[in-house]
C-alpha positions in Angstrom: -21.2 -3.8 8.2 -22.2 -3.7 4.7 -25.5 -5.2 2.5 -24.5 -7.8 -0.3 -26.3 -10.2 -2.2 -25.2 -13.9 -1.8 -27.9 -16.6 -3.0 -30.5 -14.5 -3.5 -30.3 -13.0 0.1 -28.9 -10.2 1.7 -26.1 -10.7 4.1 -23.9 -8.4 6.3 -20.2 -8.2 6.2 -17.7 -6.2 8.5 -14.8 -3.9 7.7 -12.7 -6.0 10.3 -12.2 -9.5 9.6 -11.7 -11.1 13.4 -10.0 -14.3 14.5 -10.1 -15.6 18.1 -7.0 -16.6 18.8 -7.3 -16.5 22.9 -10.1 -17.6 25.1 -9.8 -17.3 28.9 -12.4 -19.7 29.7 -11.6 -22.0 26.9 -7.6 -22.1 27.2 -7.4 -21.3 30.9 -10.2 -21.7 33.0 -11.3 -25.3 31.7 -7.3 -26.0 32.7 -7.8 -24.6 36.0 -10.6 -26.7 36.6 -9.2 -29.8 36.0 -6.3 -28.7 38.8 -8.6 -27.4 41.2 -10.3 -30.9 40.9 -7.1 -32.7 41.7 -6.4 -30.4 44.4 -9.8 -31.4 46.2 -9.7 -34.8 45.1 -12.9 -34.9 43.2 -13.7 -35.8 39.5 -15.0 -32.7 38.5 -15.0 -29.2 40.3 -18.1 -27.2 39.8 -17.1 -24.2 42.0 -16.4 -20.9 40.6 -13.0 -20.1 39.4 -12.8 -16.3 39.6 -10.1 -15.8 36.6 -8.7 -12.2 35.6 -6.3 -11.3 33.0 -3.6 -8.7 34.8 -1.2 -8.6 31.8 0.1 -9.4 28.6 4.0 -9.5 27.6 5.3 -8.3 24.6 6.3 -12.2 24.0 2.2 -12.4 24.3 2.2 -14.4 27.5 -0.6 -13.8 29.4 -0.7 -13.2 33.1 -3.8 -14.0 35.0 -5.0 -14.2 38.9 -7.7 -16.7 40.0 -9.1 -17.8 43.4 -10.0 -21.3 43.8 -11.0 -23.9 46.1 -8.4 -23.1 48.8 -9.4 -19.7 49.0 -5.7 -18.4 48.0 -4.9 -16.0 45.1 -2.6 -17.5 42.5 -1.1 -16.0 39.4 -0.4 -18.2 36.3 0.6 -17.7 32.7 -0.7 -19.0 29.5 1.9 -19.0 26.8 0.4 -18.7 23.6 3.1 -20.7 21.3 2.7 -23.8 23.6 -0.8 -23.5 24.7 0.4 -24.3 28.2 -0.7 -23.0 31.4 2.0 -22.0 34.3 1.6 -21.6 38.1 4.1 -19.0 39.0 3.0 -18.2 42.7 0.5 -18.7 45.4 -0.3 -16.2 48.1 -1.1 -17.3 51.5 -4.7 -15.5 51.5 -7.1 -13.8 49.1 -5.2 -10.8 47.6 -6.5 -8.1 44.9 -3.6 -7.9 42.2 -3.9 -4.6 40.4 -1.1 -4.7 38.2 1.8 -7.9 37.5 4.2 -8.4 35.3 7.0 -11.2 34.5 10.6 -10.9 33.7 11.8 -12.2 30.2 14.0 -14.9 32.4 10.4 -16.0 34.4 12.8 -15.6 37.8 11.1 -12.6 39.4 7.7 -11.6 39.5 6.4 -7.9 40.4 3.1 -7.2 41.9 0.7 -4.3 42.9 -1.7 -4.9 45.5 -4.8 -2.9 46.3 -5.9 -2.8 49.8 -8.4 -1.4 51.9 -7.0 1.4 53.5 -9.8 1.0 56.7 -8.4 -2.2 57.6 -5.4 -2.6 60.0 -2.6 -5.2 60.2 -1.9 -5.5 64.0 -1.9 -1.7 64.8 -0.3 -0.4 61.8 -2.2 1.6 59.2 -2.4 -0.2 55.7 -1.3 1.8 52.4 -3.9 1.5 49.4 -1.1 0.1 47.5 1.8 -2.4 48.1 4.0 -3.1 45.5 6.0 -6.2 46.0 9.2 -8.4 44.3 9.0 -11.8 44.5 11.5 -14.1 43.9 10.0 -17.3 42.0 12.7 -19.3 40.6 11.9 -21.0 42.9 9.7 -19.1 45.5 12.3 -17.4 47.8 12.2 -14.0 49.2 9.7 -11.3 48.6 11.0 -7.6 48.5 8.7 -4.3 49.8 9.2 -1.9 46.6 6.3 0.5 47.5 4.0 1.1 50.1 1.7 4.2 49.2 -1.6 5.8 49.0 -2.0 5.7 45.3 -2.2 3.4 42.4 1.2 1.9 41.3 1.8 0.1 38.2 4.8 -2.4 37.5 6.5 -3.5 34.1 9.7 -5.4 33.5 11.8 -4.3 30.3 12.0 -7.2 28.0 15.7 -6.4 26.2 17.4 -8.8 24.3 20.9 -9.4 26.2 23.8 -8.2 23.9 26.3 -10.3 25.8 26.3 -13.2 28.1 27.4 -12.4 31.5 27.6 -14.3 34.7 26.0 -11.7 36.7 22.2 -12.1 35.4 20.1 -8.5 35.7 16.5 -6.9 35.5 15.2 -4.1 34.9 11.8 -3.1 36.5 9.7 0.5 35.5 7.4 1.4 38.7 5.0 4.1 37.6 2.6 5.8 40.1 -0.4 7.9 40.0 1.5 10.4 41.6 3.0 11.3 38.1 6.6 9.6 38.3 8.3 6.7 36.8 11.3 4.9 38.6 13.4 2.3 37.1 15.0 -0.1 39.1 18.0 -1.9 38.1 17.8 -5.6 39.8 20.8 -7.7 40.2 20.7 -11.3 40.4 22.8 -14.0 41.1 22.5 -18.1 40.9 23.1 -20.3 43.5 23.4 -23.9 44.0 23.4 -24.2 40.2 19.6 -23.5 39.8 18.5 -20.7 42.4 18.2 -17.1 41.0 18.0 -14.7 43.8 18.4 -10.8 43.9 21.7 -9.8 45.1 21.8 -7.0 47.6 18.2 -6.4 47.6 18.5 -3.9 50.6 19.5 -1.6 47.8 16.9 -1.8 45.7 15.4 1.5 46.7 18.4 3.7 47.1 19.4 2.9 43.5 16.0 3.9 41.7 16.5 6.1 38.8 14.0 8.4 38.2 12.7 8.7 34.6 9.7 11.0 34.3 8.0 13.1 36.6 5.1 15.4 36.7 2.8 13.2 33.9 -1.0 13.5 33.7 -1.2 10.3 30.9 1.7 7.6 29.9 1.7 4.3 27.7 4.1 1.4 27.7 4.7 -0.3 24.4 6.3 -3.4 25.2 7.4 -4.4 21.7 9.7 -1.4 21.3 10.5 -0.9 24.6 9.0 2.7 24.7 7.7 5.0 27.1 5.1 7.9 26.0 4.0 10.3 28.6 2.2 13.5 28.9 3.1 16.5 31.0 1.2 19.8 31.6 2.9 22.8 32.6 0.8 25.8 30.6 0.8 23.3 27.1 0.9 19.5 26.8 4.0 18.3 25.8 4.9 14.7 24.6 7.7 12.8 25.0 9.0 9.4 24.4 12.0 7.7 26.2 13.3 4.8 24.2 15.2 1.7 26.4 18.0 0.2 24.7 19.4 -3.4 25.1 22.6 -2.1 26.7 20.1 -0.7 29.7 20.6 2.9 28.5 17.4 4.9 28.0 17.1 8.5 26.5 14.3 10.8 25.8 14.0 10.8 22.1 11.3 12.7 21.1 9.5 16.0 22.5 6.2 17.1 20.7 3.6 20.1 21.5 -0.2 19.0 21.7 -2.9 21.3 21.3 -5.6 19.7 23.9 -8.2 21.0 26.4 -6.8 22.1 29.6 -9.0 19.6 31.5 -8.3 16.6 29.0 -6.8 14.3 32.0 -8.6 15.3 35.2 -6.6 11.7 36.5 -3.5 10.2 35.7 -4.4 7.5 32.5 -2.6 4.4 32.2 -2.2 2.7 29.0 -1.1 -0.5 27.7 0.2 -1.4 31.5 -2.1 -4.3 32.5 -5.7 -4.1 33.3 -6.8 -3.0 37.2 -10.1 -4.6 38.0 -10.5 -3.1 41.4 -9.8 0.5 40.3 -13.3 2.5 41.1 -13.1 5.1 37.9 -16.0 4.7 35.5 -15.4 5.0 31.7 -17.5 7.8 31.8 -15.3 9.6 33.5 -12.6 9.6 31.0 -12.4 12.8 29.3 -10.0 11.9 26.5 -8.7 8.9 24.9 -5.4 8.7 23.8 -2.9 6.3 22.2 0.5 6.4 20.2 0.9 4.1 17.7 4.3 3.6 15.2 5.2 1.3 12.1 8.5 -0.1 11.3 9.0 2.1 8.3 9.4 5.2 10.3 5.4 6.8 11.2 4.3 7.7 14.2 0.6 8.7 14.9 -0.8 10.3 18.2 -4.4 9.8 18.3 -6.8 11.4 20.7 -10.5 12.5 20.9 -11.6 15.9 22.4 -13.9 16.4 25.6 -17.4 16.1 24.4 -19.4 19.2 24.3 -23.0 18.4 25.6 -24.5 21.5 23.3 -22.7 20.7 20.4 -23.9 17.0 18.5 -20.5 16.1 17.4 -17.9 13.7 17.6 -13.9 15.5 17.1 -10.8 13.6 17.3 -7.2 14.3 16.0 -4.5 12.1 14.7 -0.8 14.1 14.7 1.3 12.6 12.0 4.4 13.3 13.4 6.2 11.4 10.4 4.2 14.0 8.1 4.6 17.2 10.2 1.0 17.9 10.4 -1.9 17.3 12.4 -5.5 16.4 11.4 -8.4 17.1 13.4 -12.0 15.6 12.3 -15.3 17.0 13.5 -18.1 14.2 12.6 -21.9 15.5 13.1 -24.2 12.9 14.8 -26.9 14.9 13.0 -30.3 14.6 14.6 -29.2 11.6 17.0 -29.8 12.5 20.6 -26.7 12.6 22.7 -26.3 9.6 24.9 -26.7 9.8 28.7 -23.3 7.8 28.9 -21.0 10.3 27.2 -18.4 6.8 27.2 -20.8 5.6 24.3 -19.2 8.0 22.1 -15.5 7.7 22.8 -13.9 6.8 19.6 -11.7 3.4 19.6 -8.6 3.9 17.7 -7.5 0.8 15.9 -4.2 0.5 14.1 -4.0 -1.4 11.0 -0.9 -1.3 8.9 -0.5 2.5 8.0 -4.2 2.7 8.5 -5.8 4.0 11.6 -9.4 2.7 12.3 -11.4 5.3 14.3 -14.6 3.5 15.5 -17.8 5.2 17.3 -20.0 2.6 18.4 -23.6 2.6 16.6 -22.5 6.1 14.7 -19.5 5.6 12.2 -16.3 3.6 11.2 -13.5 5.9 9.8 -10.7 4.4 8.4 -8.0 6.9 8.1 -5.0 6.7 5.2 -2.0 8.0 7.5 0.4 8.0 4.4 -1.8 9.3 1.6 -3.5 11.7 4.0 -3.8 14.8 2.0 -7.4 14.1 0.8 -10.2 12.8 2.5 -11.3 10.6 -0.4 -8.2 8.3 0.3 -9.8 7.5 3.6 -13.0 5.5 3.8 -15.9 6.6 6.2 -19.2 4.4 6.7 -21.7 5.3 9.1 -25.1 4.3 10.0 -26.1 2.1 13.3 -25.1 -1.0 11.5 -21.7 -0.2 11.8 -20.2 -2.9 13.9 -16.8 -4.3 14.8 -17.9 -8.3 15.1 -17.3 -8.0 19.3 -19.6 -9.4 21.5 -19.3 -6.5 24.3 -19.0 -2.7 24.2 -16.3 -0.5 22.6 -15.4 1.0 25.9 -14.9 -2.6 27.1 -12.1 -3.2 24.1 -8.5 -3.1 24.3 -6.6 -2.8 21.6 -2.9 -4.2 21.5 -0.6 -3.4 18.8 2.6 -5.3 18.0 5.1 -3.1 15.7 7.5 -5.7 15.3 4.8 -8.2 14.1 3.0 -5.9 12.5 -0.5 -6.8 13.5 -3.2 -5.7 15.9 -5.1 -7.8 18.4 -8.6 -6.6 20.7 -9.2 -7.9 24.1 -12.7 -7.9 25.3 -12.3 -7.7 29.0 -15.3 -8.8 30.2 -15.2 -11.8 28.4 -11.5 -12.6 28.3 -11.3 -13.4 24.6 -8.5 -11.9 22.2 -9.1 -11.5 18.4 -6.7 -10.8 16.0 -8.0 -8.1 13.4 -7.2 -7.0 10.0 -9.0 -5.5 7.2 -11.5 -7.6 5.1 -11.1 -7.7 1.7 -14.3 -9.2 1.2 -16.0 -6.1 2.6 -13.9 -3.8 0.5 -14.7 -5.8 -2.8 -18.4 -5.3 -1.7 -18.1 -1.6 -1.4 -16.7 -1.6 -5.1 -19.6 -4.0 -6.5 -22.4 -2.6 -4.3 -25.4 -0.5 -6.0 -27.2 2.2 -4.0 -30.0 -0.4 -4.1 -27.8 -2.1 -1.3 -26.5 1.1 0.2 -27.0 3.8 2.2 -29.0 6.2 -0.2 -27.3 9.2 0.9 -23.9 7.9 0.7 -21.7 9.1 -2.3 -20.3 6.0 -4.2 -17.2 7.4 -6.0 -15.4 8.5 -2.6 -16.0 5.2 -1.0 -15.0 3.3 -4.0 -11.8 5.4 -4.5 -10.7 4.6 -0.9 -12.0 0.9 -1.0 -9.9 0.5 -4.3 -6.8 2.2 -3.1 -6.7 0.1 0.4 -7.5 -3.1 -1.8 -4.6 -2.4 -4.4 -1.6 -0.5 -2.4 -2.2 -1.8 1.5 -3.4 -5.4 0.5 -2.5 -5.8 -3.1 0.2 -8.2 -2.8 -2.5 -11.2 -2.9 -2.6 -12.3 -6.7 -6.3 -13.5 -6.4 -7.5 -10.2 -4.8 -5.7 -8.5 -8.1 -7.5 -10.9 -10.2 -11.0 -10.3 -8.5 -10.3 -6.2 -8.9 -9.5 -6.6 -12.6 -12.5 -8.4 -13.2 -14.6 -5.6 -11.7 -12.7 -3.3 -13.8 -14.0 -5.6 -16.8 -17.7 -5.7 -15.8 -17.7 -1.5 -15.0 -18.8 -0.4 -18.5 -20.6 3.2 -16.9 -18.8 6.2 -17.2 -17.3 7.5 -14.1 -17.2 11.4 -13.2 -15.0 11.6 -10.7 -12.2 9.7 -11.7 -10.7 7.1 -14.0 -10.6 3.3 -12.2 -8.5 1.9 -14.7 -5.8 4.9 -14.2 -6.2 4.8 -10.3 -6.0 1.1 -10.8 -2.6 1.1 -12.7 -1.1 4.3 -10.3 -2.0 2.4 -7.3 -0.4 -1.0 -8.6 2.7 0.4 -9.5 2.8 2.7 -6.2 2.6 -0.7 -3.9 5.8 -1.7 -5.6 7.6 0.7 -4.1 6.0 2.3 -1.1 7.7 0.4 1.2 11.3 1.9 0.4 10.3 5.4 1.8 7.9 7.2 3.3 8.4 10.2 1.1 7.6 8.8 -2.0 4.1 9.6 -0.8 5.1 13.0 -2.1 7.3 12.0 -4.8 5.6 9.2 -6.9 2.1 9.7 -8.0 -0.2 7.3 -6.4 -3.6 8.5 -7.3 -4.9 9.7 -10.8 -6.8 12.6 -8.9 -3.8 14.6 -8.8 -3.5 15.1 -12.3 -7.1 16.3 -12.9 -7.0 20.0 -13.2 -10.3 20.5 -11.2 -11.0 17.9 -8.6 -14.5 16.9 -8.4 -16.5 18.3 -5.4 -17.6 14.6 -4.4 -14.0 13.7 -4.0 -12.9 16.7 -1.7 -16.0 16.7 0.8 -17.5 14.0 2.9 -20.9 15.1 4.0 -21.0 15.6 7.9 -17.3 15.3 8.2 -15.0 18.4 8.4 -11.2 18.3 8.4 -8.8 20.8 9.6 -4.8 20.4 9.3 -2.1 22.2 11.1 1.5 22.1 10.6 3.7 21.0 13.3 6.6 23.5 14.1 8.3 22.3 17.4 9.0 18.7 17.1 12.1 18.2 18.9 14.3 15.0 18.1 17.0 14.2 20.9 18.8 11.2 19.2 22.5 11.5 20.7 25.1 10.3 18.4 27.8 9.0 21.0 25.1 6.4 22.1 23.7 5.7 18.6 27.1 4.1 18.0 27.0 2.1 21.2 23.6 0.9 20.6 24.3 -0.5 17.2 27.1 -2.4 18.4 24.6 -3.9 21.2 22.1 -4.8 18.5 19.6 -1.9 18.9 20.3 -0.7 15.5 16.2 -1.2 14.7 15.3 1.3 17.6 18.0 3.9 16.8 17.1 3.2 12.8 13.7 3.7 13.6 14.1 7.2 15.4 16.7 8.3 12.5 14.4 7.5 9.6 11.4 9.2 11.5 13.4 12.2 12.0 14.6 12.2 8.4 11.1 11.7 7.1 9.8 14.8 8.8 12.9 17.0 8.0 12.3 15.5 4.3 8.5 16.2 4.7 9.1 19.8 5.5 11.4 20.1 2.3 8.9 18.8 -0.1 6.5 20.9 1.3 8.5 24.1 0.3 9.9 22.6 -3.2 7.2 23.5 -6.0 5.7 20.5 -7.5 7.7 17.3 -6.0 5.0 15.0 -7.2 6.4 13.0 -10.4 3.4 14.2 -13.1 3.0 13.0 -16.5 2.7 16.4 -18.1 7.0 15.9 -17.3 7.1 13.4 -19.8 4.5 14.5 -22.3 6.2 17.9 -23.4 9.2 15.9 -24.8 6.9 13.3 -25.8 4.8 15.5 -28.2 8.3 17.2 -29.4 9.6 13.8 -30.2 6.7 12.9 -32.2 6.6 16.2 -34.1 10.2 16.7 -34.8 11.7 14.6 -37.8 15.5 14.6 -36.6 16.7 12.9 -33.6 19.9 13.4 -31.4 21.5 9.9 -32.0 23.1 10.2 -28.5 19.8 10.9 -26.6 18.3 8.4 -28.7 20.9 5.5 -27.5 20.3 6.7 -24.1 17.0 6.1 -24.6 17.1 2.7 -26.3 19.2 1.4 -23.7 16.4 2.3 -20.8 14.1 0.5 -22.8 15.9 -2.8 -23.0 16.6 -3.1 -19.3 12.9 -2.4 -18.7 12.0 -5.3 -21.6 14.4 -7.7 -20.5 13.3 -7.3 -17.2 9.6 -8.2 -18.4 10.9 -11.3 -20.6 12.4 -12.5 -17.0 9.2 -12.3 -15.5 6.7 -13.9 -18.2 8.5 -16.4 -20.0 5.9 -18.8 -19.5 2.9 -16.2 -20.3 2.4 -16.2 -24.2 -1.6 -16.1 -23.9 -1.8 -12.8 -25.6 0.6 -11.6 -27.9 2.3 -9.1 -26.8 6.0 -8.0 -26.7 6.6 -9.9 -29.9 7.3 -6.6 -32.3 9.3 -3.6 -32.2 6.8 -1.0 -32.0 9.3 2.1 -32.2 7.0 4.5 -30.8 6.2 2.7 -27.5 9.8 1.8 -27.1 11.0 5.1 -27.1 8.2 6.6 -24.7 9.3 3.4 -22.3 13.0 4.8 -22.5 11.7 8.5 -22.0 9.6 7.4 -19.1 12.3 5.7 -17.2 14.7 8.6 -17.9 12.2 11.3 -16.5 11.5 9.2 -13.7 15.0 8.5 -12.9 16.0 12.1 -12.9 12.9 13.3 -10.8 13.8 10.5 -8.0 17.6 11.7 -8.2 16.6 15.2 -7.5 14.2 15.0 -4.8 15.2 11.8 -2.8 18.8 11.4 -3.6 19.1 9.2 0.1 17.9 5.9 -2.0 21.3 6.1 -4.0 21.5 6.2 -7.4 21.7 2.4 -8.1 18.6 2.0 -5.7 16.9 4.5 -8.3 17.8 2.8 -11.3 16.8 -0.2 -9.8 13.3 1.3 -8.5 12.6 3.0 -11.7 13.0 0.1 -14.4 11.1 -2.1 -12.0 8.5 0.5 -12.1 8.1 1.0 -15.8 8.3 -3.0 -16.1 5.8 -3.5 -13.8 3.4 -1.3 -15.6 4.0 -3.1 -18.8 3.5 -6.5 -16.9 0.3 -5.0 -15.2 -1.3 -4.1 -18.6 -0.4 -7.8 -19.7 -2.1 -8.9 -16.7 -5.4 -7.3 -17.2 -5.6 -8.5 -21.0 -5.0 -12.4 -19.8 -7.4 -12.0 -17.4 -10.0 -10.3 -19.8 -8.9 -12.9 -22.5 -9.7 -15.9 -20.1 -12.5 -14.4 -18.8 -14.3 -14.0 -22.1 -12.7 -17.4 -23.4 -10.8 -16.1 -26.4 -8.4 -18.1 -28.8 -6.5 -17.7 -31.5 -9.0 -17.2 -33.8 -9.9 -13.7 -32.5 -6.5 -12.8 -34.3 -7.9 -13.2 -37.8 -8.9 -9.9 -40.0 -10.8 -12.4 -42.1 -13.8 -13.1 -40.0 -16.2 -10.6 -38.1 -15.6 -10.4 -34.0 -18.5 -11.8 -31.7 -20.0 -10.5 -28.5 -17.0 -11.5 -26.4 -14.6 -10.0 -28.5 -16.6 -6.6 -28.5 -16.1 -6.9 -24.8 -12.2 -7.4 -24.8 -12.0 -4.5 -27.2 -14.3 -2.0 -25.3 -11.9 -3.0 -22.4 -8.7 -2.6 -24.1 -9.8 1.0 -25.4 -10.4 1.8 -21.6 -7.1 0.5 -21.4 -5.9 2.8 -24.1 -7.6 5.9 -22.9 -6.4 5.7 -19.6 -2.5 5.3 -20.5 -2.9 8.1 -23.2 -4.4 10.2 -20.5 -1.5 9.8 -18.2 1.3 9.4 -21.2 2.2 6.1 -19.8 3.8 3.7 -22.4 2.0 0.6 -23.4 3.6 -3.0 -24.3 4.8 -3.2 -27.7 2.0 -4.9 -29.6 -0.8 -3.2 -27.6 -1.7 -1.1 -30.6 -1.6 -4.0 -33.0 -3.9 -6.1 -31.1 -6.3 -3.5 -30.5 -6.3 -2.8 -34.1 -7.1 -6.5 -35.2 -10.0 -6.3 -32.6 -11.2 -2.9 -34.0 -11.3 -4.5 -37.5 -13.2 -7.3 -36.2 -15.7 -5.5 -34.2 -16.2 -2.3 -35.7 -18.1 -1.2 -38.9 -15.6 -0.2 -41.8 -16.5 3.2 -41.6 -16.2 3.7 -38.1 -12.9 1.9 -38.0 -11.6 4.8 -40.5 -13.1 7.1 -38.2 -11.3 6.0 -35.3 -7.8 6.3 -37.1 -8.6 9.8 -38.4 -9.5 11.0 -34.6 -6.3 9.3 -33.7 -7.8 6.8 -31.4 -6.0 3.7 -33.1 -2.7 3.8 -34.4 -1.5 2.0 -37.4 1.3 0.0 -36.6 3.4 -1.2 -39.2 2.9 -5.0 -38.3 -1.0 -4.6 -38.4 -0.9 -3.2 -41.5 0.9 -5.4 -43.1 -1.1 -8.3 -42.0 -3.8 -6.3 -43.1 -2.5 -6.6 -46.7 -1.8 -10.1 -46.7 -4.3 -11.7 -44.8 -7.6 -10.0 -46.5 -8.0 -11.3 -50.2 -8.6 -8.3 -53.0 -12.6 -8.2 -53.0 -13.9 -4.8 -53.7 -14.9 -4.1 -50.0 -11.4 -5.5 -49.0 -9.7 -3.4 -51.9 -11.4 -0.1 -50.6 -10.3 -0.6 -47.1 -6.5 -1.0 -48.5 -6.5 1.8 -50.5 -8.1 3.9 -47.4 -5.7 2.4 -45.0 -2.3 3.2 -47.4 -3.9 6.8 -47.8 -3.6 7.4 -44.0 0.0 6.2 -43.9 3.3 7.9 -43.4 5.4 8.3 -46.2 7.9 6.1 -44.8 5.8 3.2 -43.7 3.8 3.4 -46.9 7.0 2.9 -48.9 7.3 -0.6 -47.1 3.9 -1.6 -46.9 3.4 -1.3 -50.7 5.9 -4.5 -51.6 3.6 -6.6 -49.3 0.3 -5.8 -51.4 0.2 -7.5 -54.6 -1.7 -5.3 -56.5 -1.3 -3.4 -59.9 -1.4 -0.2 -58.2 1.3 -1.0 -55.6 3.2 -2.3 -58.3 2.9 0.9 -60.5 3.7 3.2 -57.2 6.6 1.2 -56.5 7.7 1.6 -60.1 7.3 5.1 -60.0 9.2 5.2 -56.5 11.9 3.2 -58.2 12.1 5.4 -61.5 12.2 8.7 -59.5 14.9 7.8 -57.3 17.2 6.4 -59.9 16.8 9.5 -62.0 17.1 11.9 -58.9 20.3 10.6 -58.1 21.8 10.8 -61.5 20.0 13.8 -62.6 23.1 15.8 -62.3 25.5 13.4 -63.7 27.1 15.0 -67.0 28.1 13.3 -70.0 25.9 10.3 -69.7 25.6 8.2 -72.8 23.6 5.0 -73.6 25.8 1.9 -74.1 23.3 0.8 -77.1 23.6 -2.8 -76.2 20.5 -5.1 -76.9 19.1 -6.6 -73.5 17.1 -9.8 -73.6 13.4 -9.2 -72.9 13.2 -5.3 -74.2 10.9 -4.7 -76.7 12.5 -2.5 -79.6 9.4 -1.7 -81.2 7.7 0.3 -78.2 10.4 2.6 -78.5 9.9 5.1 -75.5 9.6 2.2 -73.1 12.7 0.5 -74.7 14.5 3.7 -74.0 13.5 4.0 -70.5 14.4 0.5 -69.6 17.9 0.9 -71.4 18.8 4.2 -69.4 17.6 2.8 -66.2 19.8 -0.6 -66.6 22.9 1.4 -67.6 22.2 3.8 -64.4 21.9 0.3 -62.2 25.5 -0.8 -63.7 27.1 2.5 -62.7 25.6 2.5 -59.2 23.8 0.6 -56.4 20.3 0.0 -56.6 18.5 1.3 -53.8 15.5 -1.0 -53.9 17.5 -4.2 -53.9 16.5 -5.1 -50.6 13.1 -5.0 -51.4 11.8 -8.1 -53.5 14.4 -7.5 -56.3 12.9 -4.5 -57.9 14.8 -3.4 -60.5 14.4 -2.2 -64.7 12.7 -5.4 -65.5 9.9 -5.0 -62.8 9.5 -1.4 -64.0 9.1 -2.6 -67.8 6.4 -5.4 -67.1 4.5 -3.2 -64.6 4.6 -0.4 -67.3 3.2 -2.5 -70.2 0.7 -4.3 -67.6 -0.9 -0.8 -66.8 -1.1 -0.1 -70.5 -2.8 -3.4 -71.3 -5.2 -2.4 -68.2 -6.0 1.2 -69.6 -6.3 0.1 -72.7 -9.1 -2.8 -71.6 -6.6 -5.9 -72.7 -6.3 -7.1 -69.2 -8.3 -6.8 -65.8 -7.3 -6.0 -62.6 
């Protein structure tokens, strides 16, 4: 939980936002009471309805059993889509159902019954577990599959049929505590048009296929039809069996695991239903282990290490197969006394997207980023007794149900039978950004928490425009200097990374997703979490066994997504090894900075290279225009701004080359589209930030006037824009054309004149031609404004100065124009031999002032022999030079004022 202020009161929020999707009492028991009342022919049934959840199938259907008024055990199903309950089967007596599964067509029911071995049926001893296969469409035959003295789990495969055949078929997994898995292929036939019965039931046990042996841990993933199991013969080895729609299965993965030898004293079943009659206590479970996958091609194996009573720490490992490494975390519990029940310190692993929540009740919650796992600061660690999931039971009584297909996760409270969908709470993460130390644990370091929360909000949850707006408003309010990292830089890079991170997992190693990597010296506060130690170990023995012959048949049968997952995971693993060996695989802004500096210093540019860069720029700006035709609040993209156009094109060029070099698998067309979108999104993101702050402070077009002083609101906008400028310059990122002009306008309005000039001298402000032209025309020629204009003219590069002087009607600029004109004409014709005056009189010449008359006649004759170099600039010619010279003379003699 996290403290926040609301209405003057302190309120708690939680990391996970839970929404109840199923309640056993509300959705099932209430309905069963009505049915029992009708059976007993009473108005209201007041007896006990002992209802227990048995299994949750991959379609979301919940299987349950109950004992009602008739004293028999019944099995039913709750369908979440229709919210209806359906009776599947009724036993003729009370039985203890320890495992149950229903085939996809709802024609077969497999159950395992726990029995008391001390009882006898007739004179025959009774086995500990009896496994039955029952025909229920309609209720007909019952086939005994197993009668053994160990626990047995049953699970039907739920596969998409690839063709319509007259012969129906179901496939059943039977998993035993003795450590083996059998697969039963059950042929069905239709009788009398509607009856579905087993064909050749006597052959079932003889045709069972052995899938796995000697396992000590096994997990079923119904959504992806995968079976994971661990064997221990000298070392622990994880294997995965993939079942395909064509009824073919293969072992696709083998991965050695470093685990203590005593990790599994008894066989452990995961995601194979709920056995309410198994007497093993949670405290006897030394290791809790689960495997989670994601559609993009990631796999995480999570397990804790057996607790050491002499060491007050919790140890858990995340094997990141897609990253080719394992991360082992040691979390110190400090002076906390070790509880008598060690199960209280078993972590609960909850997958949410590419994050894994590691929760130890009453101690800590660790939100681990499994994609950007290189540094601890991109994962969020919260500790203290107030850390709470929000469920109404102990963590050991919570089961995690993950759906890769739906990209969702649910939590089941076994004691109450409630199911909650779980997702990360954006409100909680925002409070971490905004919280002061007064409302936090005083020992917490704020910057690592803020960085992790900001990164999660922007990359994982950032598709919500309202959420992005709240983050920008937080950035606007943050006026303090952050020593650990630049919040605006992090906002820009993480937001840009969001638009492309789903293309490939390897982009984590190639594209910048955090400003931390651009720091020469990373602050210690971002490298260390107090009380948490992390060790990384590379995987060297991961074996993929994807057989190409079957892959082609699987694609034809509609299992391309299953084959594609393993191919993608294998490629991600191999590419990660390559990127680990390549020096500097991540794109850095220094790749642009060196060439950008050369372009700025060089007066000559290669035309072919310049044209290539300009084509890149046109692609980007056309994309921005397509996105934002209706947004004209902030005057950006309304001028050429050659420098920013060049930087935009250069950024596209360098980023494209980098991706083509390190990620050729995407293809040149996809890479070109990705890069153009990336840079266009950068410009649009900065525009969005400015529009947000513009609206926040309610600025109007009067804020663009140079003749008035700025308000406090304009000062806040200027300060925020300056922070954006610092962030962009620090990363050598381009800015939208017009940004520098707008910033300079606000600087003139908000800064004292001397401070404004100092900002220019220290290259903190850039003088654009658009801004200087407005300055010359919008400001009158008062003494202060003249001084300002002259100060600006002195600081302009010569090419821009030649253009600007034509925009200010002033004797000094007229004199400057005349000098340039005369110098250009005379220099052009200085080498001409045999030049002579024509001797013709021209109107307007004054023969009484012979030096000026002679110069004017000479310039006029030169004009007739060649092109006027200033003809496009307000009709500058010999007459203009003559009038300017006379005016300057009158001013010098005191006959005329400026």
